[in-house]
PyMOL Python script that loads the backbone (N, CA, C, O; Angstrom):
from pymol import cmd

cmd.read_pdbstr("""\
ATOM      1  N   ALA A   1      -5.502 -45.396  33.908  1.00  0.00           N
ATOM      2  CA  ALA A   1      -6.149 -44.678  33.317  1.00  0.00           C
ATOM      3  C   ALA A   1      -6.624 -43.501  32.859  1.00  0.00           C
ATOM      4  O   ALA A   1      -7.741 -43.192  32.443  1.00  0.00           O
ATOM      5  N   LEU A   2      -5.407 -42.749  33.020  1.00  0.00           N
ATOM      6  CA  LEU A   2      -5.258 -41.677  32.598  1.00  0.00           C
ATOM      7  C   LEU A   2      -4.464 -41.905  31.227  1.00  0.00           C
ATOM      8  O   LEU A   2      -4.865 -41.135  30.353  1.00  0.00           O
ATOM      9  N   ASN A   3      -3.584 -42.646  30.872  1.00  0.00           N
ATOM     10  CA  ASN A   3      -3.450 -43.107  29.787  1.00  0.00           C
ATOM     11  C   ASN A   3      -4.065 -44.128  28.975  1.00  0.00           C
ATOM     12  O   ASN A   3      -4.252 -45.318  29.232  1.00  0.00           O
ATOM     13  N   PRO A   4      -4.435 -43.241  27.628  1.00  0.00           N
ATOM     14  CA  PRO A   4      -5.422 -43.935  26.639  1.00  0.00           C
ATOM     15  C   PRO A   4      -4.916 -44.972  26.342  1.00  0.00           C
ATOM     16  O   PRO A   4      -5.782 -45.842  26.254  1.00  0.00           O
ATOM     17  N   LYS A   5      -3.727 -45.412  26.095  1.00  0.00           N
ATOM     18  CA  LYS A   5      -2.769 -46.129  24.972  1.00  0.00           C
ATOM     19  C   LYS A   5      -3.076 -47.660  26.076  1.00  0.00           C
ATOM     20  O   LYS A   5      -3.673 -48.641  25.634  1.00  0.00           O
ATOM     21  N   VAL A   6      -2.649 -47.600  27.228  1.00  0.00           N
ATOM     22  CA  VAL A   6      -2.613 -48.566  28.294  1.00  0.00           C
ATOM     23  C   VAL A   6      -4.432 -48.982  28.439  1.00  0.00           C
ATOM     24  O   VAL A   6      -4.684 -50.185  28.360  1.00  0.00           O
ATOM     25  N   ALA A   7      -5.364 -48.233  28.596  1.00  0.00           N
ATOM     26  CA  ALA A   7      -6.553 -48.564  28.533  1.00  0.00           C
ATOM     27  C   ALA A   7      -7.265 -49.645  27.256  1.00  0.00           C
ATOM     28  O   ALA A   7      -7.857 -50.713  27.413  1.00  0.00           O
ATOM     29  N   VAL A   8      -6.986 -49.001  26.157  1.00  0.00           N
ATOM     30  CA  VAL A   8      -7.056 -49.515  24.893  1.00  0.00           C
ATOM     31  C   VAL A   8      -5.757 -50.799  24.847  1.00  0.00           C
ATOM     32  O   VAL A   8      -6.004 -51.255  23.730  1.00  0.00           O
ATOM     33  N   PHE A   9      -4.941 -51.367  25.201  1.00  0.00           N
ATOM     34  CA  PHE A   9      -3.967 -52.402  25.695  1.00  0.00           C
ATOM     35  C   PHE A   9      -4.983 -53.402  26.303  1.00  0.00           C
ATOM     36  O   PHE A   9      -5.331 -54.295  25.531  1.00  0.00           O
ATOM     37  N   PHE A  10      -5.573 -53.418  27.658  1.00  0.00           N
ATOM     38  CA  PHE A  10      -6.131 -53.670  28.258  1.00  0.00           C
ATOM     39  C   PHE A  10      -7.451 -54.490  28.001  1.00  0.00           C
ATOM     40  O   PHE A  10      -7.795 -55.625  28.331  1.00  0.00           O
ATOM     41  N   VAL A  11      -8.247 -53.170  27.063  1.00  0.00           N
ATOM     42  CA  VAL A  11      -9.439 -53.618  26.339  1.00  0.00           C
ATOM     43  C   VAL A  11      -9.205 -54.775  25.480  1.00  0.00           C
ATOM     44  O   VAL A  11      -9.934 -55.764  25.556  1.00  0.00           O
ATOM     45  N   ALA A  12      -8.125 -54.694  24.584  1.00  0.00           N
ATOM     46  CA  ALA A  12      -7.973 -55.753  23.610  1.00  0.00           C
ATOM     47  C   ALA A  12      -7.167 -57.174  24.295  1.00  0.00           C
ATOM     48  O   ALA A  12      -7.744 -58.257  24.193  1.00  0.00           O
ATOM     49  N   PHE A  13      -6.274 -57.121  24.752  1.00  0.00           N
ATOM     50  CA  PHE A  13      -5.674 -57.846  25.212  1.00  0.00           C
ATOM     51  C   PHE A  13      -5.927 -58.876  26.240  1.00  0.00           C
ATOM     52  O   PHE A  13      -5.896 -60.100  26.117  1.00  0.00           O
ATOM     53  N   VAL A  14      -6.288 -57.848  27.712  1.00  0.00           N
ATOM     54  CA  VAL A  14      -6.875 -59.046  28.466  1.00  0.00           C
ATOM     55  C   VAL A  14      -7.650 -60.065  28.354  1.00  0.00           C
ATOM     56  O   VAL A  14      -7.378 -61.229  28.650  1.00  0.00           O
ATOM     57  N   PRO A  15      -9.166 -59.420  27.688  1.00  0.00           N
ATOM     58  CA  PRO A  15      -9.985 -60.638  27.774  1.00  0.00           C
ATOM     59  C   PRO A  15      -9.884 -61.890  26.898  1.00  0.00           C
ATOM     60  O   PRO A  15     -10.723 -62.790  26.889  1.00  0.00           O
ATOM     61  N   GLN A  16      -8.880 -61.855  26.239  1.00  0.00           N
ATOM     62  CA  GLN A  16      -8.347 -63.270  25.478  1.00  0.00           C
ATOM     63  C   GLN A  16      -8.026 -64.321  26.336  1.00  0.00           C
ATOM     64  O   GLN A  16      -7.885 -65.453  25.873  1.00  0.00           O
ATOM     65  N   PHE A  17      -7.860 -64.044  27.796  1.00  0.00           N
ATOM     66  CA  PHE A  17      -7.593 -64.922  29.288  1.00  0.00           C
ATOM     67  C   PHE A  17      -8.040 -65.024  30.006  1.00  0.00           C
ATOM     68  O   PHE A  17      -7.594 -65.486  31.056  1.00  0.00           O
ATOM     69  N   ALA A  18      -9.973 -64.361  29.657  1.00  0.00           N
ATOM     70  CA  ALA A  18     -11.074 -64.888  30.504  1.00  0.00           C
ATOM     71  C   ALA A  18     -11.526 -65.125  29.706  1.00  0.00           C
ATOM     72  O   ALA A  18     -11.459 -64.560  28.614  1.00  0.00           O
ATOM     73  N   ASP A  19     -12.377 -66.416  30.130  1.00  0.00           N
ATOM     74  CA  ASP A  19     -13.554 -67.393  30.004  1.00  0.00           C
ATOM     75  C   ASP A  19     -14.842 -66.809  30.266  1.00  0.00           C
ATOM     76  O   ASP A  19     -15.125 -66.510  31.425  1.00  0.00           O
ATOM     77  N   PRO A  20     -15.926 -66.546  29.017  1.00  0.00           N
ATOM     78  CA  PRO A  20     -17.317 -66.329  29.966  1.00  0.00           C
ATOM     79  C   PRO A  20     -17.668 -67.331  30.522  1.00  0.00           C
ATOM     80  O   PRO A  20     -18.254 -67.127  31.585  1.00  0.00           O
ATOM     81  N   LYS A  21     -17.514 -68.594  30.157  1.00  0.00           N
ATOM     82  CA  LYS A  21     -18.340 -70.001  30.361  1.00  0.00           C
ATOM     83  C   LYS A  21     -17.449 -70.249  31.725  1.00  0.00           C
ATOM     84  O   LYS A  21     -17.767 -71.230  32.396  1.00  0.00           O
ATOM     85  N   LEU A  22     -16.820 -69.779  31.988  1.00  0.00           N
ATOM     86  CA  LEU A  22     -16.430 -70.191  33.651  1.00  0.00           C
ATOM     87  C   LEU A  22     -17.464 -69.132  34.785  1.00  0.00           C
ATOM     88  O   LEU A  22     -17.331 -69.309  35.996  1.00  0.00           O
ATOM     89  N   GLY A  23     -18.136 -68.410  34.436  1.00  0.00           N
ATOM     90  CA  GLY A  23     -18.952 -67.376  35.145  1.00  0.00           C
ATOM     91  C   GLY A  23     -18.258 -65.874  35.251  1.00  0.00           C
ATOM     92  O   GLY A  23     -17.134 -65.566  34.856  1.00  0.00           O
ATOM     93  N   ARG A  24     -18.761 -65.441  35.580  1.00  0.00           N
ATOM     94  CA  ARG A  24     -18.052 -63.849  36.535  1.00  0.00           C
ATOM     95  C   ARG A  24     -17.415 -63.087  35.479  1.00  0.00           C
ATOM     96  O   ARG A  24     -16.331 -62.732  35.942  1.00  0.00           O
ATOM     97  N   PHE A  25     -17.510 -62.760  34.577  1.00  0.00           N
ATOM     98  CA  PHE A  25     -16.372 -62.469  33.594  1.00  0.00           C
ATOM     99  C   PHE A  25     -15.485 -61.194  33.930  1.00  0.00           C
ATOM    100  O   PHE A  25     -14.331 -60.825  33.712  1.00  0.00           O
ATOM    101  N   PRO A  26     -16.631 -60.707  34.580  1.00  0.00           N
ATOM    102  CA  PRO A  26     -15.804 -58.655  35.185  1.00  0.00           C
ATOM    103  C   PRO A  26     -14.934 -59.149  36.370  1.00  0.00           C
ATOM    104  O   PRO A  26     -13.816 -58.695  36.616  1.00  0.00           O
ATOM    105  N   LEU A  27     -15.538 -60.101  37.063  1.00  0.00           N
ATOM    106  CA  LEU A  27     -14.371 -60.731  37.957  1.00  0.00           C
ATOM    107  C   LEU A  27     -13.322 -61.516  37.401  1.00  0.00           C
ATOM    108  O   LEU A  27     -12.250 -61.373  37.988  1.00  0.00           O
ATOM    109  N   GLN A  28     -13.321 -62.196  36.572  1.00  0.00           N
ATOM    110  CA  GLN A  28     -11.993 -62.728  35.874  1.00  0.00           C
ATOM    111  C   GLN A  28     -10.889 -61.340  35.756  1.00  0.00           C
ATOM    112  O   GLN A  28     -10.023 -61.070  36.589  1.00  0.00           O
ATOM    113  N   ILE A  29     -11.165 -60.624  34.584  1.00  0.00           N
ATOM    114  CA  ILE A  29     -10.699 -59.239  34.631  1.00  0.00           C
ATOM    115  C   ILE A  29     -10.144 -58.896  35.169  1.00  0.00           C
ATOM    116  O   ILE A  29      -8.970 -58.821  34.807  1.00  0.00           O
ATOM    117  N   ALA A  30     -10.548 -58.395  36.511  1.00  0.00           N
ATOM    118  CA  ALA A  30     -10.555 -57.778  37.492  1.00  0.00           C
ATOM    119  C   ALA A  30      -9.604 -58.918  38.208  1.00  0.00           C
ATOM    120  O   ALA A  30      -8.505 -58.477  38.544  1.00  0.00           O
ATOM    121  N   LEU A  31      -9.776 -59.928  38.418  1.00  0.00           N
ATOM    122  CA  LEU A  31      -8.014 -60.941  38.860  1.00  0.00           C
ATOM    123  C   LEU A  31      -7.059 -60.567  37.780  1.00  0.00           C
ATOM    124  O   LEU A  31      -6.034 -60.046  38.220  1.00  0.00           O
ATOM    125  N   LEU A  32      -7.111 -60.677  36.633  1.00  0.00           N
ATOM    126  CA  LEU A  32      -6.329 -60.476  35.765  1.00  0.00           C
ATOM    127  C   LEU A  32      -5.484 -59.170  36.381  1.00  0.00           C
ATOM    128  O   LEU A  32      -4.505 -59.310  37.113  1.00  0.00           O
ATOM    129  N   GLY A  33      -5.969 -58.009  36.006  1.00  0.00           N
ATOM    130  CA  GLY A  33      -5.560 -57.032  36.533  1.00  0.00           C
ATOM    131  C   GLY A  33      -5.015 -56.737  37.527  1.00  0.00           C
ATOM    132  O   GLY A  33      -3.987 -56.063  37.451  1.00  0.00           O
ATOM    133  N   PHE A  34      -5.635 -57.236  39.059  1.00  0.00           N
ATOM    134  CA  PHE A  34      -4.577 -57.106  40.294  1.00  0.00           C
ATOM    135  C   PHE A  34      -3.481 -58.274  40.171  1.00  0.00           C
ATOM    136  O   PHE A  34      -2.733 -58.270  41.149  1.00  0.00           O
ATOM    137  N   ILE A  35      -3.186 -59.281  39.223  1.00  0.00           N
ATOM    138  CA  ILE A  35      -2.225 -60.272  38.950  1.00  0.00           C
ATOM    139  C   ILE A  35      -1.206 -59.099  38.466  1.00  0.00           C
ATOM    140  O   ILE A  35      -0.428 -58.482  39.194  1.00  0.00           O
ATOM    141  N   HIS A  36      -1.383 -58.946  37.151  1.00  0.00           N
ATOM    142  CA  HIS A  36      -0.585 -58.099  36.288  1.00  0.00           C
ATOM    143  C   HIS A  36       0.217 -56.310  37.450  1.00  0.00           C
ATOM    144  O   HIS A  36       1.377 -55.910  37.556  1.00  0.00           O
ATOM    145  N   GLN A  37      -0.819 -55.879  37.923  1.00  0.00           N
ATOM    146  CA  GLN A  37      -0.481 -54.973  38.759  1.00  0.00           C
ATOM    147  C   GLN A  37       0.520 -55.618  39.983  1.00  0.00           C
ATOM    148  O   GLN A  37       1.557 -55.033  40.297  1.00  0.00           O
ATOM    149  N   GLY A  38       0.010 -57.137  40.768  1.00  0.00           N
ATOM    150  CA  GLY A  38       0.982 -56.972  41.476  1.00  0.00           C
ATOM    151  C   GLY A  38       2.237 -57.566  41.157  1.00  0.00           C
ATOM    152  O   GLY A  38       3.086 -57.832  42.008  1.00  0.00           O
ATOM    153  N   ILE A  39       2.377 -57.810  39.732  1.00  0.00           N
ATOM    154  CA  ILE A  39       3.771 -58.582  39.116  1.00  0.00           C
ATOM    155  C   ILE A  39       4.664 -57.449  38.919  1.00  0.00           C
ATOM    156  O   ILE A  39       5.856 -57.556  39.207  1.00  0.00           O
ATOM    157  N   GLY A  40       4.077 -56.149  38.355  1.00  0.00           N
ATOM    158  CA  GLY A  40       4.555 -54.682  38.484  1.00  0.00           C
ATOM    159  C   GLY A  40       5.034 -54.279  39.682  1.00  0.00           C
ATOM    160  O   GLY A  40       5.900 -53.418  39.527  1.00  0.00           O
ATOM    161  N   LEU A  41       4.831 -54.541  40.778  1.00  0.00           N
ATOM    162  CA  LEU A  41       5.045 -54.039  41.794  1.00  0.00           C
ATOM    163  C   LEU A  41       5.975 -54.623  42.164  1.00  0.00           C
ATOM    164  O   LEU A  41       6.926 -53.878  42.400  1.00  0.00           O
ATOM    165  N   VAL A  42       6.215 -56.013  42.392  1.00  0.00           N
ATOM    166  CA  VAL A  42       7.160 -56.391  42.266  1.00  0.00           C
ATOM    167  C   VAL A  42       8.757 -56.865  41.482  1.00  0.00           C
ATOM    168  O   VAL A  42       9.777 -57.346  41.976  1.00  0.00           O
ATOM    169  N   TRP A  43       8.431 -56.502  40.167  1.00  0.00           N
ATOM    170  CA  TRP A  43       9.247 -56.273  39.639  1.00  0.00           C
ATOM    171  C   TRP A  43      10.170 -54.796  39.419  1.00  0.00           C
ATOM    172  O   TRP A  43      11.375 -54.617  39.244  1.00  0.00           O
ATOM    173  N   LEU A  44       9.100 -53.929  39.508  1.00  0.00           N
ATOM    174  CA  LEU A  44       9.550 -52.572  39.969  1.00  0.00           C
ATOM    175  C   LEU A  44      10.361 -52.098  41.344  1.00  0.00           C
ATOM    176  O   LEU A  44      11.277 -51.281  41.441  1.00  0.00           O
ATOM    177  N   SER A  45       9.705 -52.896  42.380  1.00  0.00           N
ATOM    178  CA  SER A  45      10.306 -52.714  43.369  1.00  0.00           C
ATOM    179  C   SER A  45      12.132 -53.093  43.953  1.00  0.00           C
ATOM    180  O   SER A  45      13.044 -52.590  44.610  1.00  0.00           O
ATOM    181  N   LEU A  46      11.752 -54.447  43.076  1.00  0.00           N
ATOM    182  CA  LEU A  46      13.246 -54.918  42.366  1.00  0.00           C
ATOM    183  C   LEU A  46      14.060 -54.085  41.512  1.00  0.00           C
ATOM    184  O   LEU A  46      15.169 -53.719  41.900  1.00  0.00           O
ATOM    185  N   VAL A  47      13.590 -53.741  40.344  1.00  0.00           N
ATOM    186  CA  VAL A  47      14.941 -52.974  39.905  1.00  0.00           C
ATOM    187  C   VAL A  47      15.445 -51.678  40.930  1.00  0.00           C
ATOM    188  O   VAL A  47      16.636 -51.400  41.076  1.00  0.00           O
ATOM    189  N   ALA A  48      14.213 -50.864  41.678  1.00  0.00           N
ATOM    190  CA  ALA A  48      14.652 -49.915  42.158  1.00  0.00           C
ATOM    191  C   ALA A  48      15.722 -50.165  43.454  1.00  0.00           C
ATOM    192  O   ALA A  48      16.341 -49.161  43.804  1.00  0.00           O
ATOM    193  N   CYS A  49      15.947 -51.235  44.081  1.00  0.00           N
ATOM    194  CA  CYS A  49      16.667 -51.697  44.929  1.00  0.00           C
ATOM    195  C   CYS A  49      17.708 -51.691  44.159  1.00  0.00           C
ATOM    196  O   CYS A  49      18.699 -50.982  44.341  1.00  0.00           O
ATOM    197  N   LEU A  50      17.522 -52.613  43.098  1.00  0.00           N
ATOM    198  CA  LEU A  50      19.251 -52.636  42.436  1.00  0.00           C
ATOM    199  C   LEU A  50      19.779 -51.601  41.825  1.00  0.00           C
ATOM    200  O   LEU A  50      20.998 -51.557  41.657  1.00  0.00           O
ATOM    201  N   ALA A  51      18.940 -50.583  41.384  1.00  0.00           N
ATOM    202  CA  ALA A  51      19.606 -48.948  41.093  1.00  0.00           C
ATOM    203  C   ALA A  51      19.893 -48.443  42.373  1.00  0.00           C
ATOM    204  O   ALA A  51      21.000 -47.914  42.476  1.00  0.00           O
ATOM    205  N   GLY A  52      18.967 -48.477  43.681  1.00  0.00           N
ATOM    206  CA  GLY A  52      19.751 -47.934  44.866  1.00  0.00           C
ATOM    207  C   GLY A  52      20.922 -48.467  45.320  1.00  0.00           C
ATOM    208  O   GLY A  52      21.827 -47.695  45.638  1.00  0.00           O
ATOM    209  N   SER A  53      21.080 -49.733  45.416  1.00  0.00           N
ATOM    210  CA  SER A  53      22.542 -50.530  45.372  1.00  0.00           C
ATOM    211  C   SER A  53      23.117 -50.020  44.246  1.00  0.00           C
ATOM    212  O   SER A  53      23.931 -49.164  44.593  1.00  0.00           O
ATOM    213  N   LEU A  54      23.090 -50.101  43.444  1.00  0.00           N
ATOM    214  CA  LEU A  54      24.422 -49.396  42.436  1.00  0.00           C
ATOM    215  C   LEU A  54      24.863 -48.187  42.835  1.00  0.00           C
ATOM    216  O   LEU A  54      26.017 -47.873  43.130  1.00  0.00           O
ATOM    217  N   ALA A  55      23.643 -47.355  42.830  1.00  0.00           N
ATOM    218  CA  ALA A  55      24.179 -46.072  42.882  1.00  0.00           C
ATOM    219  C   ALA A  55      24.676 -46.125  44.031  1.00  0.00           C
ATOM    220  O   ALA A  55      25.902 -46.033  43.969  1.00  0.00           O
ATOM    221  N   HIS A  56      24.113 -46.282  45.528  1.00  0.00           N
ATOM    222  CA  HIS A  56      25.715 -46.223  46.301  1.00  0.00           C
ATOM    223  C   HIS A  56      26.807 -47.343  46.381  1.00  0.00           C
ATOM    224  O   HIS A  56      27.671 -47.217  47.249  1.00  0.00           O
ATOM    225  N   ALA A  57      26.845 -48.694  45.342  1.00  0.00           N
ATOM    226  CA  ALA A  57      28.053 -48.855  45.176  1.00  0.00           C
ATOM    227  C   ALA A  57      29.168 -47.602  44.138  1.00  0.00           C
ATOM    228  O   ALA A  57      30.326 -47.242  44.355  1.00  0.00           O
ATOM    229  N   SER A  58      28.442 -47.312  43.294  1.00  0.00           N
ATOM    230  CA  SER A  58      29.672 -46.486  42.473  1.00  0.00           C
ATOM    231  C   SER A  58      29.582 -45.258  43.207  1.00  0.00           C
ATOM    232  O   SER A  58      29.994 -44.374  42.455  1.00  0.00           O
ATOM    233  N   LYS A  59      29.151 -44.647  44.607  1.00  0.00           N
ATOM    234  CA  LYS A  59      29.362 -43.334  45.014  1.00  0.00           C
ATOM    235  C   LYS A  59      31.084 -44.177  45.682  1.00  0.00           C
ATOM    236  O   LYS A  59      32.266 -43.964  45.409  1.00  0.00           O
ATOM    237  N   ARG A  60      30.619 -44.819  46.305  1.00  0.00           N
ATOM    238  CA  ARG A  60      32.109 -45.766  47.323  1.00  0.00           C
ATOM    239  C   ARG A  60      32.787 -45.600  46.250  1.00  0.00           C
ATOM    240  O   ARG A  60      33.004 -44.397  46.100  1.00  0.00           O
ATOM    241  N   SER A  61      33.506 -46.614  44.916  1.00  0.00           N
ATOM    242  CA  SER A  61      33.854 -46.846  44.262  1.00  0.00           C
ATOM    243  C   SER A  61      35.320 -45.941  43.694  1.00  0.00           C
ATOM    244  O   SER A  61      36.527 -46.118  43.528  1.00  0.00           O
ATOM    245  N   GLY A  62      34.265 -44.883  43.544  1.00  0.00           N
ATOM    246  CA  GLY A  62      35.114 -43.637  43.174  1.00  0.00           C
ATOM    247  C   GLY A  62      34.652 -43.808  41.691  1.00  0.00           C
ATOM    248  O   GLY A  62      35.420 -43.178  40.963  1.00  0.00           O
ATOM    249  N   PHE A  63      33.705 -44.413  41.017  1.00  0.00           N
ATOM    250  CA  PHE A  63      33.472 -43.960  39.600  1.00  0.00           C
ATOM    251  C   PHE A  63      32.692 -42.966  39.098  1.00  0.00           C
ATOM    252  O   PHE A  63      32.154 -42.762  38.010  1.00  0.00           O
ATOM    253  N   LYS A  64      32.749 -42.438  40.055  1.00  0.00           N
ATOM    254  CA  LYS A  64      31.980 -40.927  39.566  1.00  0.00           C
ATOM    255  C   LYS A  64      32.862 -39.870  39.149  1.00  0.00           C
ATOM    256  O   LYS A  64      32.672 -39.221  38.121  1.00  0.00           O
ATOM    257  N   THR A  65      33.605 -39.733  39.759  1.00  0.00           N
ATOM    258  CA  THR A  65      35.098 -39.376  39.359  1.00  0.00           C
ATOM    259  C   THR A  65      36.059 -39.989  37.999  1.00  0.00           C
ATOM    260  O   THR A  65      36.558 -39.163  37.234  1.00  0.00           O
ATOM    261  N   PHE A  66      36.195 -40.932  37.850  1.00  0.00           N
ATOM    262  CA  PHE A  66      36.703 -41.598  36.821  1.00  0.00           C
ATOM    263  C   PHE A  66      35.583 -41.238  35.495  1.00  0.00           C
ATOM    264  O   PHE A  66      36.035 -40.973  34.381  1.00  0.00           O
ATOM    265  N   GLN A  67      34.186 -41.262  35.747  1.00  0.00           N
ATOM    266  CA  GLN A  67      33.201 -40.904  34.622  1.00  0.00           C
ATOM    267  C   GLN A  67      33.697 -39.470  34.210  1.00  0.00           C
ATOM    268  O   GLN A  67      34.215 -39.232  33.119  1.00  0.00           O
ATOM    269  N   ARG A  68      33.474 -38.509  35.233  1.00  0.00           N
ATOM    270  CA  ARG A  68      33.706 -37.368  35.310  1.00  0.00           C
ATOM    271  C   ARG A  68      34.837 -37.175  34.233  1.00  0.00           C
ATOM    272  O   ARG A  68      34.445 -36.869  33.107  1.00  0.00           O
ATOM    273  N   TRP A  69      36.328 -37.327  34.453  1.00  0.00           N
ATOM    274  CA  TRP A  69      37.467 -37.258  33.686  1.00  0.00           C
ATOM    275  C   TRP A  69      37.469 -38.260  32.616  1.00  0.00           C
ATOM    276  O   TRP A  69      38.454 -38.027  31.916  1.00  0.00           O
ATOM    277  N   PHE A  70      36.720 -39.418  32.103  1.00  0.00           N
ATOM    278  CA  PHE A  70      36.375 -39.922  31.243  1.00  0.00           C
ATOM    279  C   PHE A  70      35.499 -38.902  29.958  1.00  0.00           C
ATOM    280  O   PHE A  70      35.820 -38.160  29.029  1.00  0.00           O
ATOM    281  N   SER A  71      34.835 -39.173  30.292  1.00  0.00           N
ATOM    282  CA  SER A  71      33.785 -37.957  29.653  1.00  0.00           C
ATOM    283  C   SER A  71      34.087 -36.883  29.073  1.00  0.00           C
ATOM    284  O   SER A  71      33.729 -36.432  27.985  1.00  0.00           O
ATOM    285  N   GLY A  72      35.045 -36.332  30.171  1.00  0.00           N
ATOM    286  CA  GLY A  72      35.634 -34.983  29.479  1.00  0.00           C
ATOM    287  C   GLY A  72      36.367 -34.764  28.742  1.00  0.00           C
ATOM    288  O   GLY A  72      36.432 -33.699  28.129  1.00  0.00           O
ATOM    289  N   SER A  73      37.344 -36.011  28.567  1.00  0.00           N
ATOM    290  CA  SER A  73      38.461 -36.259  28.130  1.00  0.00           C
ATOM    291  C   SER A  73      37.818 -36.370  26.648  1.00  0.00           C
ATOM    292  O   SER A  73      38.041 -35.791  25.586  1.00  0.00           O
ATOM    293  N   ILE A  74      36.994 -37.295  27.028  1.00  0.00           N
ATOM    294  CA  ILE A  74      36.208 -37.362  25.178  1.00  0.00           C
ATOM    295  C   ILE A  74      36.148 -36.547  24.400  1.00  0.00           C
ATOM    296  O   ILE A  74      36.533 -36.507  23.232  1.00  0.00           O
ATOM    297  N   LEU A  75      35.249 -35.271  25.528  1.00  0.00           N
ATOM    298  CA  LEU A  75      34.653 -33.947  24.674  1.00  0.00           C
ATOM    299  C   LEU A  75      35.894 -33.232  24.025  1.00  0.00           C
ATOM    300  O   LEU A  75      35.982 -32.881  22.849  1.00  0.00           O
ATOM    301  N   VAL A  76      37.122 -33.038  25.311  1.00  0.00           N
ATOM    302  CA  VAL A  76      37.934 -32.501  24.887  1.00  0.00           C
ATOM    303  C   VAL A  76      38.917 -33.176  23.297  1.00  0.00           C
ATOM    304  O   VAL A  76      39.399 -32.553  22.350  1.00  0.00           O
ATOM    305  N   LEU A  77      38.891 -34.471  23.567  1.00  0.00           N
ATOM    306  CA  LEU A  77      39.281 -35.070  22.017  1.00  0.00           C
ATOM    307  C   LEU A  77      38.391 -34.763  20.965  1.00  0.00           C
ATOM    308  O   LEU A  77      38.960 -34.515  19.902  1.00  0.00           O
ATOM    309  N   LEU A  78      36.847 -34.693  20.951  1.00  0.00           N
ATOM    310  CA  LEU A  78      36.292 -34.085  20.186  1.00  0.00           C
ATOM    311  C   LEU A  78      36.044 -33.063  19.773  1.00  0.00           C
ATOM    312  O   LEU A  78      35.469 -32.790  18.719  1.00  0.00           O
ATOM    313  N   GLY A  79      36.654 -32.056  20.947  1.00  0.00           N
ATOM    314  CA  GLY A  79      36.886 -30.786  20.167  1.00  0.00           C
ATOM    315  C   GLY A  79      37.635 -30.458  19.184  1.00  0.00           C
ATOM    316  O   GLY A  79      37.352 -29.837  18.159  1.00  0.00           O
ATOM    317  N   GLY A  80      39.148 -31.147  19.730  1.00  0.00           N
ATOM    318  CA  GLY A  80      40.477 -30.819  19.263  1.00  0.00           C
ATOM    319  C   GLY A  80      39.823 -31.428  18.022  1.00  0.00           C
ATOM    320  O   GLY A  80      40.237 -30.698  17.122  1.00  0.00           O
ATOM    321  N   ARG A  81      38.793 -32.637  17.294  1.00  0.00           N
ATOM    322  CA  ARG A  81      39.377 -33.080  15.954  1.00  0.00           C
ATOM    323  C   ARG A  81      38.217 -32.180  15.497  1.00  0.00           C
ATOM    324  O   ARG A  81      38.144 -32.300  14.274  1.00  0.00           O
ATOM    325  N   LEU A  82      37.300 -31.351  15.939  1.00  0.00           N
ATOM    326  CA  LEU A  82      36.213 -30.479  15.323  1.00  0.00           C
ATOM    327  C   LEU A  82      37.277 -29.700  15.029  1.00  0.00           C
ATOM    328  O   LEU A  82      37.193 -29.414  13.834  1.00  0.00           O
ATOM    329  N   LEU A  83      38.499 -29.080  15.651  1.00  0.00           N
ATOM    330  CA  LEU A  83      39.018 -27.983  15.274  1.00  0.00           C
ATOM    331  C   LEU A  83      39.825 -28.341  14.164  1.00  0.00           C
ATOM    332  O   LEU A  83      39.839 -27.634  13.156  1.00  0.00           O
ATOM    333  N   THR A  84      40.745 -29.757  14.297  1.00  0.00           N
ATOM    334  CA  THR A  84      41.731 -30.092  13.187  1.00  0.00           C
ATOM    335  C   THR A  84      40.947 -29.988  12.021  1.00  0.00           C
ATOM    336  O   THR A  84      41.430 -29.619  10.951  1.00  0.00           O
ATOM    337  N   LEU A  85      39.483 -30.364  12.202  1.00  0.00           N
ATOM    338  CA  LEU A  85      39.020 -30.851  10.640  1.00  0.00           C
ATOM    339  C   LEU A  85      38.898 -29.129  10.281  1.00  0.00           C
ATOM    340  O   LEU A  85      39.535 -28.633   9.352  1.00  0.00           O
ATOM    341  N   GLN A  86      38.028 -28.367  11.124  1.00  0.00           N
ATOM    342  CA  GLN A  86      37.698 -26.937  10.834  1.00  0.00           C
ATOM    343  C   GLN A  86      38.838 -26.217  10.029  1.00  0.00           C
ATOM    344  O   GLN A  86      38.482 -25.477   9.112  1.00  0.00           O
ATOM    345  N   ALA A  87      40.204 -26.370  10.295  1.00  0.00           N
ATOM    346  CA  ALA A  87      41.659 -25.906  10.677  1.00  0.00           C
ATOM    347  C   ALA A  87      41.715 -26.446   8.910  1.00  0.00           C
ATOM    348  O   ALA A  87      41.526 -25.613   8.024  1.00  0.00           O
ATOM    349  N   SER A  88      41.974 -27.816   8.603  1.00  0.00           N
ATOM    350  CA  SER A  88      42.122 -28.170   7.197  1.00  0.00           C
ATOM    351  C   SER A  88      41.117 -28.414   6.047  1.00  0.00           C
ATOM    352  O   SER A  88      41.397 -29.078   5.048  1.00  0.00           O
ATOM    353  N   ASN A  89      39.606 -27.665   6.330  1.00  0.00           N
ATOM    354  CA  ASN A  89      38.845 -27.389   5.596  1.00  0.00           C
ATOM    355  C   ASN A  89      38.932 -25.775   5.074  1.00  0.00           C
ATOM    356  O   ASN A  89      38.101 -25.394   4.249  1.00  0.00           O
ATOM    357  N   ARG A  90      39.965 -24.842   5.584  1.00  0.00           N
ATOM    358  CA  ARG A  90      39.887 -23.325   5.109  1.00  0.00           C
ATOM    359  C   ARG A  90      40.956 -23.358   3.755  1.00  0.00           C
ATOM    360  O   ARG A  90      41.161 -22.333   3.105  1.00  0.00           O
TER     361      ARG A  90
END
""", "prot")
cmd.dss("prot")
cmd.show_as("cartoon", "prot")
cmd.util.cbc("prot")
cmd.orient("prot")
């Protein structure tokens, strides 16, 4: 309701799946909205559970330490490369 793009999307997209001949058009639209919300709730809950378990597993495996050393090494190598490029351009 606070994002106008989402409202425009629902106004343009959802009525295609409701049939006025079946009656209670607003109820059909509401039902489609509730189905969309339910699917979104299930999907985002699964994503959150997966992200939580991956975060927990990465803390136990020492991945964080590896990531720090790896990214730090890359930054040092890039800095050294930049230093040699600047020295050769003089």
